[in-house]
VOBA-1610 file (N, C-alpha, C; in pm, whole numbers, padded with zeros to 5 digits, always signed):
BEGIN
Met+00084-00116+00000Met+00000+00000+00000Met+00090+00124+00000Pro+00089+00202-00105Pro+00170+00323-00109Pro+00120+00425-00006Thr+00213+00475+00074Thr+00182+00574+00177Thr+00293+00678+00179Thr+00258+00802+00197Thr+00357+00909+00205Thr+00375+00950+00350Leu+00500+00954+00395Leu+00532+01000+00529Leu+00620+01123+00519Thr+00597+01219+00606Thr+00685+01335+00613Thr+00778+01314+00730Leu+00909+01313+00702Leu+01008+01291+00806Leu+01078+01420+00842Asp+01111+01436+00970Asp+01194+01548+01010Asp+01330+01533+00943Asp+01398+01645+00920Asp+01525+01643+00850Asp+01629+01555+00920Asp+01634+01562+01053Asp+01734+01482+01125Asp+01704+01333+01111Leu+01576+01296+01116Leu+01538+01157+01101Leu+01565+01107+00959Ala+01537+01189+00860Ala+01564+01151+00721Ala+01714+01131+00701Gly+01796+01216+00762Gly+01941+01200+00752Gly+01989+01072+00816Leu+01934+01039+00932Leu+01971+00913+00999Leu+01931+00792+00915Leu+01814+00800+00855Leu+01765+00690+00771Leu+01853+00674+00648Gln+01890+00783+00585Gln+01977+00776+00467Gln+02115+00723+00504Ala+02167+00765+00619Ala+02298+00716+00663Ala+02294+00566+00690Ala+02186+00519+00753Ala+02172+00376+00780Ala+02162+00296+00651Ala+02088+00349+00554Ala+02073+00281+00425Ala+02207+00273+00354Gln+02283+00382+00358Gln+02414+00382+00292Gln+02509+00285+00361Gln+02506+00282+00493Gln+02593+00192+00568Gln+02561+00045+00538Lys+02432+00014+00524Lys+02391-00124+00496Lys+02396-00157+00349Gly+02408-00056+00263Gly+02409-00082+00119Gly+02272-00124+00068Gln+02168-00073+00130Gln+02032-00107+00092Gln+01955+00020+00057Pro+01847+00008-00019Pro+01764+00125-00046Pro+01702+00180+00083Val+01678+00309+00084Val+01621+00374+00202Val+01488+00309+00240Ala+01406+00278+00141Ala+01274+00218+00169Ala+01288+00085+00242Glu+01383+00001+00200Glu+01401-00130+00265Glu+01444-00114+00410Val+01535-00019+00436Val+01579+00005+00573Val+01462+00057+00657Ala+01384+00148+00599Ala+01267+00200+00671Ala+01168+00088+00704Phe+01145-00001+00608Phe+01052-00112+00632Phe+01101-00200+00746Ser+01229-00236+00744Ser+01281-00326+00848Ser+01279-00258+00984Leu+01308-00126+00990Leu+01304-00055+01117Leu+01162-00044+01171Leu+01067-00018+01082Leu+00927-00012+01126Leu+00879-00147+01176Arg+00914-00253+01105Arg+00874-00388+01150Arg+00934-00419+01286Ala+01062-00385+01305Ala+01127-00412+01433Ala+01061-00331+01544Ala+01027-00206+01517Ala+00964-00121+01618Ala+00823-00169+01653Leu+00756-00227+01556Leu+00620-00276+01578Leu+00616-00422+01623Gly+00733-00484+01637Gly+00740-00621+01686Gly+00706-00727+01583Lys+00716-00694+01454Lys+00688-00791+01348Lys+00820-00839+01289Pro+00831-00968+01262Pro+00954-01018+01200Pro+00965-00970+01055Ala+01088-00956+01010Ala+01112-00916+00871Ala+01066-01026+00778Gln+01015-00986+00664Gln+00971-01085+00565Gln+01093-01151+00504Ala+01084-01281+00487Ala+01193-01354+00423Ala+01193-01325+00273Leu+01309-01293+00223Leu+01320-01268+00079Leu+01328-01401+00005Pro+01267-01409-00111Pro+01278-01532-00189Pro+01422-01551-00235Ser+01462-01677-00246Ser+01599-01703-00290Ser+01614-01656-00436Pro+01730-01599-00466Pro+01748-01548-00602Pro+01748-01660-00706Ile+01697-01627-00821Ile+01693-01723-00930Ile+01829-01719-01000Pro+01896-01834-01011Pro+02026-01832-01078Pro+02011-01798-01226Phe+02108-01731-01277Phe+02106-01696-01418Phe+02247-01704-01474Arg+02256-01709-01601Arg+02385-01713-01669Arg+02399-01592-01759Ile+02519-01542-01764Ile+02549-01433-01855Ile+02620-01491-01975Arg+02566-01467-02091Arg+02627-01517-02213Arg+02692-01399-02286Pro+02824-01386-02275Pro+02891-01274-02341Pro+02888-01291-02492His+02894-01179-02559His+02899-01180-02705His+02982-01061-02751Asp+03028-01067-02871Asp+03104-00956-02927Asp+03010-00841-02957Gly+03042-00725-02900Gly+02962-00606-02929Gly+03021-00534-03049Val+02936-00496-03137Val+02982-00427-03257Val+02900-00298-03272Phe+02972-00186-03288Phe+02904-00059-03312Phe+02880-00043-03461Ala+02779+00033-03491Ala+02748+00061-03631Ala+02864+00137-03695Pro+02886+00118-03822Pro+02993+00190-03889Pro+02975+00341-03871Gly+03084+00410-03841Gly+03081+00554-03824Gly+03061+00600-03681Val+03033+00507-03589Val+03016+00544-03449Val+03153+00537-03382Ser+03196+00650-03326Ser+03328+00659-03265Ser+03316+00641-03114Leu+03396+00551-03058Leu+03394+00531-02913Leu+03441+00657-02840Gln+03536+00730-02899Gln+03583+00853-02837Gln+03470+00955-02826Lys+03385+00961-02927Lys+03273+01055-02922Lys+03171+01012-02817Leu+03153+00882-02800Leu+03062+00834-02696Leu+03115+00870-02558Asn+03246+00854-02537Asn+03306+00890-02409Asn+03294+01041-02385Arg+03314+01121-02487Arg+03302+01265-02474Arg+03158+01303-02438Leu+03061+01238-02500Leu+02921+01263-02469Leu+02891+01228-02322Ala+02942+01114-02276Ala+02921+01074-02137Ala+02981+01178-02042Asp+03101+01228-02074Asp+03165+01331-01991Asp+03082+01458-01989Glu+03029+01498-02104Glu+02948+01620-02110Glu+02819+01605-02029Leu+02757+01487-02037Leu+02635+01465-01960Leu+02664+01466-01811Asp+02777+01407-01770Asp+02816+01411-01629Asp+02839+01554-01583Met+02906+01633-01665Met+02933+01772-01630Met+02804+01851-01620Asp+02711+01829-01713Asp+02583+01898-01707Asp+02508+01864-01578Ala+02508+01736-01541Ala+02441+01694-01417Ala+02507+01757-01296Phe+02640+01763-01296Phe+02714+01823-01184Phe+02679+01971-01171Leu+02680+02043-01284Leu+02650+02186-01279Leu+02507+02212-01235Thr+02414+02126-01275Thr+02276+02139-01234Thr+02263+02122-01083Arg+02336+02024-01027Arg+02332+02002-00882Arg+02394+02121-00808Gln+02497+02182-00864Gln+02562+02295-00800Gln+02471+02418-00795Lys+02386+02434-00897Lys+02295+02547-00901Lys+02183+02533-00798Ser+02149+02409-00764Ser+02036+02383-00671Ser+02073+02415-00529
//
């Protein structure tokens, strides 16, 4: 059931720090903390389904330059960085 909660800034910071420390999404950490506080056991996650990766030779279309792709990625990263700095 989707629900919106408004958290105080200090609580949101603690939640984000806990999620980063555990390497889990903020929502998952919040769910487990709420369950623990309410006395409910955490839900067991289903075991992962094994899969295989089948590598293959990647081929770019004629005329596509890898250097230009790298330059584009750098420009997009710079644009995102500058946007964050303005905020």
